[in-house]
All heavy atoms as an XYZ file, in Angstrom:
794
protein
N     -46.849   -157.321    135.963
C     -46.232   -158.602    135.634
C     -44.709   -158.462    135.633
O     -44.160   -157.445    135.225
C     -46.719   -159.044    134.246
C     -46.453   -160.493    133.977
S     -47.266   -160.999    132.456
C     -45.839   -161.467    131.514
N     -44.018   -159.488    136.077
C     -42.564   -159.474    136.145
C     -41.966   -159.527    134.737
O     -42.605   -159.990    133.797
C     -42.084   -160.655    136.959
N     -40.737   -159.072    134.630
C     -40.050   -159.091    133.327
C     -39.755   -160.530    132.917
O     -39.555   -161.405    133.765
C     -38.741   -158.320    133.433
N     -39.758   -160.773    131.616
C     -39.535   -162.129    131.088
C     -38.071   -162.506    131.194
O     -37.197   -161.757    130.762
C     -39.996   -162.193    129.640
N     -37.812   -163.672    131.765
C     -36.430   -164.136    131.878
C     -35.962   -164.797    130.584
O     -34.798   -164.775    130.255
C     -36.310   -165.126    133.036
C     -36.528   -164.445    134.377
C     -36.249   -165.346    135.537
C     -36.436   -164.580    136.827
N     -36.066   -165.358    137.988
N     -36.910   -165.382    129.836
C     -36.582   -165.990    128.535
C     -37.433   -165.300    127.474
O     -38.633   -165.173    127.619
C     -36.852   -167.506    128.551
C     -35.935   -168.181    129.573
C     -36.648   -168.113    127.178
C     -36.178   -169.662    129.753
N     -36.769   -164.848    126.410
C     -37.451   -164.114    125.343
C     -37.220   -164.785    123.996
O     -36.335   -165.632    123.857
C     -36.920   -162.676    125.271
C     -37.169   -161.854    126.506
C     -36.570   -160.484    126.361
C     -36.840   -159.638    127.583
N     -36.206   -158.308    127.483
N     -38.003   -164.375    123.004
C     -37.864   -164.878    121.636
C     -36.452   -164.558    121.130
O     -35.932   -163.463    121.339
C     -38.904   -164.196    120.740
C     -38.894   -164.661    119.310
C     -39.978   -163.961    118.525
C     -39.922   -164.370    117.076
N     -40.996   -163.743    116.300
N     -35.817   -165.555    120.494
C     -34.472   -165.369    119.958
C     -33.366   -165.795    120.896
O     -32.205   -165.872    120.499
N     -33.697   -166.085    122.167
C     -32.691   -166.532    123.132
C     -32.251   -167.965    122.820
O     -33.023   -168.760    122.295
C     -33.255   -166.515    124.560
C     -33.357   -165.107    125.130
O     -32.772   -164.188    124.544
O     -34.021   -164.954    126.172
N     -31.038   -168.276    123.201
C     -30.533   -169.644    123.090
C     -30.790   -170.334    124.429
O     -30.401   -169.801    125.472
C     -29.038   -169.604    122.784
O     -28.537   -170.905    122.635
N     -31.463   -171.488    124.382
C     -31.819   -172.190    125.606
C     -31.342   -173.640    125.585
O     -31.097   -174.205    124.526
C     -33.343   -172.171    125.875
C     -33.838   -170.769    126.177
C     -34.118   -172.756    124.731
N     -31.200   -174.230    126.777
C     -30.824   -175.631    126.955
C     -32.005   -176.350    127.584
O     -32.591   -175.864    128.541
C     -29.580   -175.756    127.874
C     -29.182   -177.206    128.044
C     -28.427   -174.931    127.349
N     -32.350   -177.532    127.046
C     -33.467   -178.321    127.585
C     -32.957   -179.093    128.807
O     -31.943   -179.778    128.755
C     -34.027   -179.291    126.517
C     -35.177   -180.098    127.077
C     -34.470   -178.521    125.287
N     -33.699   -178.970    129.927
C     -33.287   -179.580    131.192
C     -33.867   -180.961    131.421
O     -33.274   -181.769    132.135
C     -33.699   -178.679    132.362
C     -33.128   -177.255    132.346
C     -33.728   -176.452    133.476
C     -31.622   -177.282    132.432
N     -35.048   -181.251    130.842
C     -35.670   -182.554    131.068
C     -36.499   -182.978    129.873
O     -36.855   -182.155    129.034
C     -36.547   -182.507    132.319
O     -37.635   -181.631    132.110
N     -36.800   -184.276    129.825
C     -37.609   -184.812    128.722
C     -36.759   -185.521    127.689
O     -35.561   -185.729    127.876
N     -37.392   -185.870    126.564
C     -36.709   -186.654    125.535
C     -35.564   -185.896    124.860
O     -34.644   -186.509    124.321
C     -37.709   -187.144    124.486
C     -38.375   -186.035    123.698
C     -39.366   -186.571    122.700
C     -40.008   -185.434    121.913
N     -41.034   -185.883    121.011
N     -35.596   -184.566    124.898
C     -34.554   -183.746    124.266
C     -33.571   -183.161    125.278
O     -32.888   -182.179    124.988
C     -35.208   -182.617    123.460
C     -35.995   -183.124    122.275
O     -35.470   -184.000    121.558
O     -37.138   -182.670    122.059
N     -33.462   -183.755    126.460
C     -32.589   -183.258    127.529
C     -31.157   -183.039    127.038
O     -30.595   -183.889    126.357
C     -32.585   -184.238    128.687
C     -31.743   -183.803    129.864
C     -31.829   -184.818    130.992
C     -30.946   -184.388    132.131
N     -31.101   -185.280    133.281
N     -30.623   -181.858    127.342
C     -29.245   -181.548    126.976
C     -29.100   -180.829    125.642
O     -28.060   -180.253    125.355
N     -30.137   -180.871    124.809
C     -30.060   -180.232    123.502
C     -30.295   -178.724    123.626
O     -30.959   -178.270    124.543
C     -31.085   -180.835    122.549
C     -30.735   -182.290    122.188
C     -31.684   -182.903    121.214
N     -31.704   -182.187    119.944
C     -32.674   -182.295    119.041
N     -33.683   -183.127    119.261
N     -32.648   -181.633    117.918
N     -29.737   -177.973    122.686
C     -29.915   -176.519    122.694
C     -30.677   -176.092    121.457
O     -30.649   -176.767    120.430
C     -28.554   -175.783    122.732
O     -27.803   -176.177    121.582
C     -27.791   -176.093    123.981
N     -31.355   -174.959    121.563
C     -32.104   -174.426    120.445
C     -32.450   -172.970    120.676
O     -32.206   -172.422    121.740
N     -33.015   -172.359    119.644
C     -33.398   -170.956    119.713
C     -34.903   -170.857    119.959
O     -35.677   -171.580    119.337
C     -33.051   -170.250    118.392
O     -31.683   -170.520    118.082
C     -33.231   -168.758    118.493
N     -35.293   -169.941    120.818
C     -36.703   -169.749    121.140
C     -37.413   -169.093    119.950
O     -36.991   -168.047    119.468
C     -36.868   -168.866    122.403
C     -38.339   -168.603    122.685
C     -36.212   -169.525    123.588
N     -38.482   -169.752    119.464
C     -39.260   -169.223    118.349
C     -40.460   -168.443    118.843
O     -40.864   -167.460    118.220
C     -39.764   -170.349    117.453
C     -38.707   -170.981    116.608
C     -39.273   -172.031    115.668
O     -40.230   -172.724    116.018
N     -38.691   -172.145    114.503
N     -41.064   -168.888    119.951
C     -42.291   -168.281    120.445
C     -42.387   -168.489    121.949
O     -42.028   -169.550    122.453
C     -43.486   -168.931    119.743
C     -44.816   -168.299    120.003
C     -45.909   -169.013    119.219
C     -47.252   -168.375    119.440
N     -48.319   -169.094    118.749
N     -42.860   -167.459    122.668
C     -43.080   -167.562    124.107
C     -44.552   -167.268    124.370
O     -45.092   -166.292    123.849
C     -42.193   -166.562    124.891
C     -42.459   -166.676    126.372
C     -40.730   -166.808    124.604
N     -45.200   -168.136    125.151
C     -46.604   -167.958    125.505
C     -46.710   -167.785    127.019
O     -46.920   -168.765    127.749
C     -47.420   -169.157    125.039
C     -47.377   -169.334    123.526
S     -48.139   -170.854    122.991
C     -46.703   -171.894    122.805
N     -46.536   -166.547    127.526
C     -46.470   -166.342    128.972
C     -47.760   -166.688    129.711
O     -47.706   -167.140    130.851
C     -46.144   -164.853    129.129
C     -46.283   -164.237    127.796
C     -46.325   -165.320    126.769
N     -48.915   -166.505    129.067
C     -50.187   -166.830    129.737
C     -50.300   -168.323    130.012
O     -50.848   -168.749    131.021
C     -51.366   -166.355    128.895
C     -51.612   -164.869    129.029
C     -52.946   -164.457    128.475
C     -53.201   -163.013    128.794
N     -53.768   -162.266    127.679
N     -49.802   -169.164    129.075
C     -49.855   -170.616    129.235
C     -48.617   -171.144    129.949
O     -48.575   -172.317    130.329
C     -49.955   -171.306    127.861
C     -51.144   -170.833    127.053
O     -52.167   -170.471    127.664
O     -51.048   -170.804    125.815
N     -47.575   -170.325    130.085
C     -46.317   -170.764    130.684
C     -45.587   -171.741    129.763
O     -44.908   -172.624    130.235
N     -45.759   -171.557    128.448
C     -45.141   -172.471    127.470
C     -44.206   -171.727    126.544
O     -44.230   -170.510    126.442
C     -46.225   -173.193    126.697
C     -47.098   -174.049    127.595
C     -47.736   -175.184    126.859
C     -48.579   -175.992    127.811
N     -48.110   -177.319    128.004
N     -43.403   -172.522    125.844
C     -42.370   -171.990    124.968
C     -42.201   -172.929    123.779
O     -42.394   -174.141    123.927
C     -41.064   -171.861    125.788
C     -40.037   -171.007    125.098
C     -40.486   -173.186    126.137
C     -38.907   -170.618    126.025
N     -41.897   -172.393    122.594
C     -41.625   -173.210    121.412
C     -40.160   -172.996    121.045
O     -39.721   -171.864    120.851
C     -42.536   -172.838    120.227
C     -42.177   -173.622    118.984
C     -43.994   -173.047    120.576
N     -39.384   -174.113    120.975
C     -37.963   -174.034    120.679
C     -37.697   -174.741    119.353
O     -38.195   -175.841    119.109
C     -37.130   -174.694    121.806
C     -35.646   -174.540    121.538
C     -37.498   -174.108    123.160
N     -36.896   -174.105    118.503
C     -36.593   -174.613    117.169
C     -35.893   -175.977    117.241
O     -34.862   -176.127    117.905
C     -35.678   -173.613    116.457
C     -35.420   -173.923    115.015
C     -34.532   -172.867    114.361
O     -34.336   -171.785    114.939
O     -34.034   -173.164    113.266
N     -36.481   -176.988    116.584
C     -35.886   -178.324    116.512
C     -36.042   -179.169    117.766
O     -35.519   -180.278    117.831
N     -36.745   -178.679    118.772
C     -36.908   -179.394    120.044
C     -38.380   -179.748    120.240
O     -39.256   -178.980    119.861
C     -36.424   -178.524    121.221
C     -34.971   -178.048    121.015
C     -36.575   -179.247    122.543
C     -33.916   -179.133    121.048
N     -38.647   -180.915    120.841
C     -40.008   -181.379    121.118
C     -40.825   -181.488    119.828
O     -41.929   -180.977    119.726
C     -40.700   -180.465    122.143
C     -41.922   -181.107    122.764
O     -42.008   -182.330    122.869
N     -42.883   -180.292    123.156
N     -40.239   -182.140    118.830
C     -40.891   -182.275    117.512
C     -41.961   -183.355    117.592
O     -41.699   -184.476    117.995
C     -39.856   -182.604    116.417
C     -40.533   -182.819    115.086
C     -38.832   -181.492    116.310
N     -43.187   -182.967    117.212
C     -44.315   -183.890    117.203
C     -44.658   -184.234    115.762
O     -44.414   -183.430    114.854
C     -45.521   -183.264    117.899
N     -45.216   -185.409    115.533
C     -45.597   -185.836    114.189
C     -47.093   -186.132    114.158
O     -47.622   -186.739    115.087
C     -44.812   -187.069    113.792
N     -47.753   -185.697    113.115
C     -49.179   -185.977    112.924
C     -49.350   -186.638    111.558
O     -48.886   -186.097    110.552
C     -50.006   -184.679    112.958
C     -50.114   -184.036    114.322
C     -51.037   -184.817    115.231
N     -51.038   -184.317    116.588
C     -50.229   -184.753    117.545
N     -49.337   -185.681    117.297
N     -50.319   -184.271    118.757
N     -50.018   -187.782    111.532
C     -50.310   -188.468    110.273
C     -51.560   -187.838    109.674
O     -52.597   -187.804    110.309
C     -50.510   -189.956    110.525
C     -49.254   -190.660    110.934
N     -48.693   -190.486    112.170
C     -48.446   -191.500    110.253
C     -47.572   -191.225    112.238
N     -47.400   -191.843    111.092
N     -51.435   -187.332    108.451
C     -52.549   -186.640    107.794
C     -53.067   -187.474    106.622
O     -52.275   -187.959    105.805
C     -52.101   -185.270    107.260
C     -51.532   -184.362    108.319
C     -52.605   -183.789    109.192
N     -52.030   -182.831    110.135
C     -52.614   -182.463    111.244
N     -53.776   -182.960    111.582
N     -52.030   -181.606    112.050
N     -54.386   -187.603    106.575
C     -55.022   -188.287    105.431
C     -55.003   -187.348    104.233
O     -55.027   -186.130    104.408
C     -56.463   -188.644    105.769
C     -56.601   -189.810    106.725
C     -58.035   -190.001    107.125
C     -58.692   -191.018    106.226
N     -60.047   -191.385    106.683
N     -54.962   -187.866    103.030
C     -55.056   -186.990    101.857
C     -56.379   -186.213    101.893
O     -57.413   -186.754    102.242
C     -55.017   -187.952    100.679
C     -54.333   -189.160    101.201
C     -54.727   -189.255    102.649
N     -56.315   -184.931    101.548
C     -57.507   -184.084    101.538
C     -57.443   -183.150    100.326
O     -56.491   -183.184     99.561
C     -57.594   -183.273    102.823
O     -56.506   -182.366    102.884
N     -58.454   -182.310    100.190
C     -58.515   -181.373     99.072
C     -57.306   -180.420     99.109
O     -56.680   -180.174     98.079
C     -59.813   -180.551     99.169
C     -60.230   -179.902     97.867
C     -60.908   -180.872     96.911
O     -61.571   -181.797     97.346
N     -60.725   -180.666     95.628
N     -57.002   -179.920    100.292
C     -55.883   -178.967    100.424
C     -54.529   -179.662    100.374
O     -53.554   -179.083     99.925
C     -55.999   -178.178    101.749
O     -56.091   -179.111    102.826
C     -57.205   -177.276    101.751
N     -54.464   -180.912    100.866
C     -53.207   -181.670    100.884
C     -53.450   -183.028    100.226
O     -53.652   -184.032    100.915
C     -52.729   -181.821    102.337
C     -51.392   -182.507    102.422
O     -50.701   -182.714    101.428
N     -51.001   -182.862    103.626
N     -53.454   -183.095     98.878
C     -53.802   -184.335     98.184
C     -52.824   -185.485     98.430
O     -53.196   -186.650     98.338
C     -53.807   -183.951     96.713
C     -53.238   -182.607     96.614
C     -53.163   -182.012     97.969
N     -51.592   -185.166     98.796
C     -50.584   -186.199     99.029
C     -50.764   -186.867    100.394
O     -50.502   -188.045    100.549
C     -49.194   -185.578     98.923
C     -48.047   -186.563     98.968
C     -48.044   -187.530     97.783
O     -48.306   -187.128     96.651
N     -47.757   -188.775     98.053
N     -51.207   -186.080    101.399
C     -51.281   -186.612    102.756
C     -49.877   -186.713    103.322
O     -48.995   -185.987    102.917
N     -49.651   -187.619    104.258
C     -48.300   -187.838    104.787
C     -48.191   -187.469    106.251
O     -49.177   -187.341    106.965
N     -46.944   -187.293    106.688
C     -46.657   -187.015    108.094
C     -46.216   -185.566    108.231
O     -45.269   -185.133    107.593
C     -45.564   -187.963    108.637
C     -46.011   -189.418    108.468
C     -45.264   -187.650    110.092
C     -44.915   -190.428    108.743
N     -46.937   -184.814    109.078
C     -46.566   -183.419    109.386
C     -45.724   -183.421    110.644
O     -46.148   -183.941    111.677
C     -47.815   -182.564    109.631
C     -48.539   -182.210    108.346
O     -47.972   -182.440    107.263
O     -49.675   -181.697    108.445
N     -44.549   -182.816    110.582
C     -43.701   -182.677    111.769
C     -43.661   -181.200    112.148
O     -43.478   -180.340    111.284
C     -42.294   -183.190    111.489
C     -42.215   -184.697    111.462
C     -40.811   -185.174    111.108
N     -40.554   -186.578    111.301
C     -41.212   -187.588    110.769
N     -42.250   -187.360    109.998
N     -40.860   -188.836    110.997
N     -43.811   -180.911    113.466
C     -43.785   -179.524    113.922
C     -43.294   -179.476    115.374
O     -43.372   -180.479    116.089
C     -45.181   -178.894    113.819
C     -46.236   -179.597    114.622
C     -46.550   -179.172    115.912
C     -46.903   -180.702    114.118
C     -47.514   -179.828    116.656
C     -47.870   -181.373    114.856
C     -48.176   -180.922    116.136
N     -42.779   -178.318    115.765
C     -42.323   -178.135    117.148
C     -43.533   -177.861    118.036
O     -44.255   -176.906    117.806
C     -41.339   -176.963    117.247
C     -39.981   -177.228    116.665
C     -39.803   -176.674    115.261
O     -40.717   -175.994    114.769
O     -38.771   -176.950    114.659
N     -43.747   -178.723    119.009
C     -44.862   -178.550    119.940
C     -44.415   -177.671    121.107
O     -43.231   -177.685    121.467
C     -45.329   -179.903    120.449
N     -45.336   -176.909    121.696
C     -44.962   -176.093    122.868
C     -44.576   -176.997    124.053
O     -45.103   -178.083    124.205
C     -46.248   -175.317    123.186
C     -47.115   -175.439    121.996
C     -46.728   -176.698    121.307
N     -43.633   -176.521    124.849
C     -43.230   -177.247    126.057
C     -43.243   -176.271    127.223
O     -43.215   -175.053    127.016
C     -41.857   -177.878    125.875
C     -40.726   -176.912    125.629
S     -39.210   -177.657    125.048
C     -38.822   -178.799    126.313
N     -43.288   -176.793    128.453
C     -43.361   -175.924    129.616
C     -42.049   -175.156    129.772
O     -40.966   -175.702    129.550
C     -43.646   -176.744    130.876
C     -44.214   -175.911    131.975
N     -43.421   -175.287    132.903
C     -45.481   -175.535    132.254
C     -44.182   -174.581    133.729
N     -45.445   -174.723    133.351
N     -42.176   -173.898    130.159
C     -41.008   -173.009    130.245
C     -40.024   -173.466    131.333
O     -38.833   -173.171    131.250
C     -41.470   -171.551    130.458
C     -40.395   -170.583    129.979
C     -41.891   -171.279    131.875
C     -40.913   -169.219    129.630
N     -40.506   -174.222    132.328
C     -39.611   -174.685    133.391
C     -38.672   -175.797    132.926
O     -37.715   -176.124    133.616
C     -40.429   -175.175    134.591
O     -41.159   -176.342    134.240
N     -38.941   -176.371    131.755
C     -38.089   -177.443    131.229
C     -36.860   -176.920    130.502
O     -36.012   -177.685    130.080
C     -38.878   -178.326    130.256
C     -39.899   -179.201    130.936
C     -40.544   -180.114    129.920
C     -41.355   -181.171    130.588
N     -41.122   -182.482    130.030
N     -36.770   -175.586    130.341
C     -35.610   -175.009    129.667
C     -34.931   -173.979    130.556
O     -35.556   -173.405    131.441
C     -35.975   -174.349    128.314
C     -36.521   -175.354    127.340
C     -36.910   -173.191    128.485
N     -33.638   -173.765    130.314
C     -32.883   -172.718    131.001
C     -32.069   -171.976    129.952
O     -31.671   -172.555    128.925
C     -31.960   -173.332    132.041
N     -31.835   -170.717    130.200
C     -31.051   -169.910    129.281
C     -29.631   -170.453    129.186
O     -29.058   -170.871    130.193
C     -31.020   -168.470    129.802
C     -30.926   -167.399    128.755
C     -32.201   -167.363    127.926
C     -30.705   -166.056    129.380
N     -29.070   -170.474    127.985
C     -27.690   -170.920    127.785
C     -26.758   -169.772    128.152
O     -26.961   -168.641    127.703
C     -27.479   -171.356    126.350
N     -25.756   -170.058    128.964
C     -24.783   -169.043    129.369
C     -24.027   -168.536    128.141
O     -23.515   -169.338    127.371
C     -23.803   -169.654    130.385
C     -23.018   -168.617    131.143
O     -22.550   -167.658    130.515
O     -22.876   -168.766    132.370
N     -23.937   -167.218    127.938
C     -23.235   -166.691    126.755
C     -21.755   -167.073    126.720
O     -21.158   -167.137    125.654
C     -23.375   -165.163    126.888
C     -24.390   -164.915    127.931
C     -24.515   -166.155    128.754
N     -21.170   -167.367    127.873
C     -19.738   -167.701    127.940
C     -19.446   -169.135    127.503
O     -18.625   -169.382    126.644
C     -19.235   -167.470    129.358
C     -17.826   -166.952    129.429
C     -17.472   -166.591    130.847
C     -16.416   -165.510    130.850
N     -16.164   -164.997    132.189
N     -20.146   -170.109    128.135
C     -19.825   -171.523    127.865
C     -20.984   -172.360    127.322
O     -20.809   -173.532    127.027
C     -19.244   -172.191    129.115
C     -20.172   -172.146    130.311
O     -21.336   -171.747    130.144
O     -19.730   -172.526    131.412
N     -22.178   -171.781    127.196
C     -23.313   -172.522    126.617
C     -24.022   -173.462    127.566
O     -24.966   -174.138    127.175
N     -23.596   -173.502    128.822
C     -24.244   -174.366    129.815
C     -25.462   -173.651    130.383
O     -25.546   -172.422    130.348
C     -23.261   -174.718    130.924
C     -22.159   -175.658    130.452
C     -21.255   -176.054    131.568
C     -20.183   -177.010    131.068
N     -19.077   -177.131    132.020
N     -26.436   -174.401    130.936
C     -27.638   -173.758    131.485
C     -27.318   -172.861    132.684
O     -26.450   -173.192    133.492
C     -28.529   -174.919    131.911
C     -27.749   -176.148    131.754
C     -26.505   -175.856    131.014
N     -28.014   -171.736    132.756
C     -27.817   -170.807    133.871
C     -29.142   -170.153    134.253
O     -30.067   -170.087    133.435
C     -26.784   -169.711    133.521
O     -26.611   -168.853    134.649
C     -27.230   -168.889    132.345
N     -29.219   -169.673    135.495
C     -30.370   -168.903    135.909
C     -30.152   -167.456    135.490
O     -29.052   -167.080    135.075
C     -30.555   -169.007    137.437
C     -30.854   -170.436    137.871
C     -31.266   -170.509    139.338
N     -30.436   -169.731    140.239
C     -29.269   -170.154    140.741
N     -28.793   -171.340    140.403
N     -28.585   -169.406    141.576
N     -31.193   -166.639    135.615
C     -31.113   -165.243    135.166
C     -31.416   -164.314    136.332
O     -32.323   -164.563    137.120
C     -32.120   -164.993    134.014
C     -32.081   -163.551    133.567
C     -31.838   -165.911    132.856
N     -30.625   -163.232    136.411
C     -30.840   -162.217    137.436
C     -30.987   -160.883    136.711
O     -30.481   -160.715    135.608
C     -29.618   -162.248    138.362
C     -29.351   -161.010    139.136
C     -28.196   -161.193    140.134
N     -26.902   -161.073    139.477
C     -25.924   -161.979    139.591
N     -26.068   -163.052    140.319
N     -24.776   -161.783    138.992
N     -31.705   -159.959    137.314
C     -31.876   -158.636    136.723
C     -31.016   -157.638    137.474
O     -30.957   -157.651    138.700
C     -33.342   -158.197    136.770
C     -34.210   -158.987    135.842
C     -34.942   -160.067    136.295
C     -34.290   -158.670    134.490
C     -35.747   -160.809    135.442
C     -35.071   -159.404    133.621
C     -35.795   -160.475    134.093
N     -30.312   -156.773    136.703
C     -29.489   -155.719    137.302
C     -29.764   -154.413    136.591
O     -30.259   -154.394    135.471
C     -28.004   -156.070    137.185
C     -27.555   -157.149    138.127
C     -26.070   -157.463    138.006
O     -25.354   -156.769    137.275
O     -25.651   -158.427    138.667
N     -29.409   -153.314    137.252
C     -29.575   -151.982    136.697
C     -28.245   -151.544    136.122
O     -27.245   -151.473    136.841
C     -30.013   -151.044    137.824
C     -30.587   -149.746    137.378
C     -32.063   -149.808    137.100
O     -32.732   -150.782    137.508
O     -32.554   -148.879    136.448
N     -28.184   -151.288    134.803
C     -26.963   -150.786    134.167
C     -27.304   -149.536    133.368
O     -28.136   -149.579    132.480
C     -26.361   -151.861    133.246
C     -25.842   -153.048    134.010
C     -24.514   -153.530    133.491
C     -23.988   -154.621    134.396
N     -23.700   -155.854    133.758
N     -26.670   -148.429    133.652
C     -26.942   -147.093    133.079
C     -28.445   -146.820    133.024
O     -28.966   -146.440    131.969
C     -26.365   -146.888    131.673
C     -25.256   -147.822    131.268
O     -24.367   -148.009    132.074
O     -25.277   -148.317    130.131
N     -29.142   -147.051    134.102
C     -30.563   -146.740    134.187
C     -31.462   -147.702    133.433
O     -32.651   -147.470    133.288
N     -30.888   -148.800    132.902
C     -31.694   -149.801    132.184
C     -31.649   -151.114    132.933
O     -30.618   -151.484    133.504
C     -31.118   -150.017    130.772
C     -31.670   -149.079    129.735
C     -31.182   -149.474    128.362
C     -32.292   -150.096    127.568
N     -31.899   -150.464    126.208
N     -32.776   -151.818    132.916
C     -32.865   -153.134    133.541
C     -32.364   -154.161    132.531
O     -32.919   -154.275    131.435
C     -34.325   -153.406    133.905
C     -34.536   -154.578    134.805
C     -36.018   -154.643    135.174
C     -36.302   -155.745    136.139
N     -37.714   -155.814    136.484
N     -31.302   -154.893    132.873
C     -30.730   -155.887    131.949
C     -30.695   -157.259    132.596
O     -30.649   -157.386    133.824
C     -29.298   -155.500    131.483
C     -29.325   -154.261    130.615
C     -28.359   -155.323    132.658
N     -30.716   -158.293    131.759
C     -30.625   -159.670    132.243
C     -29.151   -160.060    132.340
O     -28.369   -159.771    131.437
C     -31.349   -160.615    131.284
C     -32.821   -160.352    131.198
C     -33.533   -161.298    130.251
N     -33.039   -161.152    128.906
C     -33.186   -162.071    127.957
N     -33.824   -163.181    128.205
N     -32.712   -161.872    126.743
N     -28.818   -160.738    133.439
C     -27.445   -161.158    133.683
C     -27.441   -162.640    134.009
O     -28.277   -163.115    134.786
C     -26.834   -160.344    134.864
C     -25.447   -160.844    135.207
C     -26.806   -158.871    134.533
N     -26.515   -163.403    133.404
C     -26.372   -164.825    133.696
C     -25.774   -164.981    135.081
O     -24.737   -164.383    135.388
C     -25.484   -165.486    132.655
N     -26.423   -165.780    135.941
C     -25.969   -165.960    137.313
C     -24.618   -166.677    137.350
O     -23.737   -166.324    138.123
C     -27.022   -166.727    138.141
C     -26.495   -167.108    139.506
C     -28.293   -165.917    138.269
N     -24.420   -167.664    136.461
C     -23.211   -168.477    136.466
C     -21.944   -167.674    136.171
O     -20.960   -167.762    136.891
C     -23.360   -169.615    135.452
C     -22.799   -170.934    135.918
C     -23.149   -172.020    134.935
C     -23.484   -173.280    135.684
N     -23.849   -174.382    134.832
N     -21.974   -166.884    135.097
C     -20.760   -166.201    134.654
C     -20.769   -164.697    134.916
O     -19.741   -164.047    134.842
C     -20.549   -166.418    133.155
O     -21.600   -165.821    132.426
N     -21.948   -164.124    135.181
C     -22.062   -162.685    135.378
C     -22.117   -161.899    134.080
O     -22.080   -160.664    134.093
N     -22.186   -162.597    132.947
C     -22.258   -161.945    131.621
C     -23.632   -161.305    131.412
O     -24.651   -161.884    131.782
C     -22.037   -162.973    130.498
C     -20.669   -163.576    130.483
C     -19.719   -162.883    129.519
O     -20.143   -162.511    128.421
O     -18.568   -162.707    129.926
N     -23.653   -160.153    130.763
C     -24.898   -159.488    130.404
C     -25.491   -160.185    129.189
O     -24.780   -160.476    128.222
C     -24.660   -158.001    130.085
O     -24.016   -157.410    131.214
C     -25.946   -157.286    129.828
N     -26.812   -160.449    129.227
C     -27.455   -161.179    128.144
C     -27.979   -160.232    127.072
O     -27.762   -160.445    125.903
C     -28.556   -162.107    128.681
C     -27.905   -163.217    129.492
C     -29.377   -162.690    127.553
C     -28.787   -163.887    130.469
N     -28.673   -159.134    127.470
C     -29.096   -158.207    126.439
C     -28.203   -156.985    126.442
O     -27.984   -156.379    127.470
C     -30.548   -157.734    126.558
C     -31.298   -158.248    127.738
O     -30.993   -157.858    128.885
O     -32.186   -159.048    127.522
N     -27.735   -156.661    125.247
C     -26.951   -155.499    124.932
C     -26.273   -154.869    126.047
O     -25.553   -154.210    126.412
């Protein structure tokens, strides 16, 4: 399997959908489903009836998974969306922002 271009903890920019242009931090990546969960983005609401475990009931808000193609890594230099390239630095494979040439991991 190819190396992951977007990982947990990365800062990403949403490219399409209701949250287009917003940035957030990746909370979870699901490579088998091709989905990603971003903090504060794609928030879904579920109306819950009062139950034994939740006697108050109410509205549950949570970040729903979104397709990984809808986000791009934020460039470390200016925060704009960028593609990712892999390069070899001191015998290690590192991610590099295509736009600015900045190294993303260490």
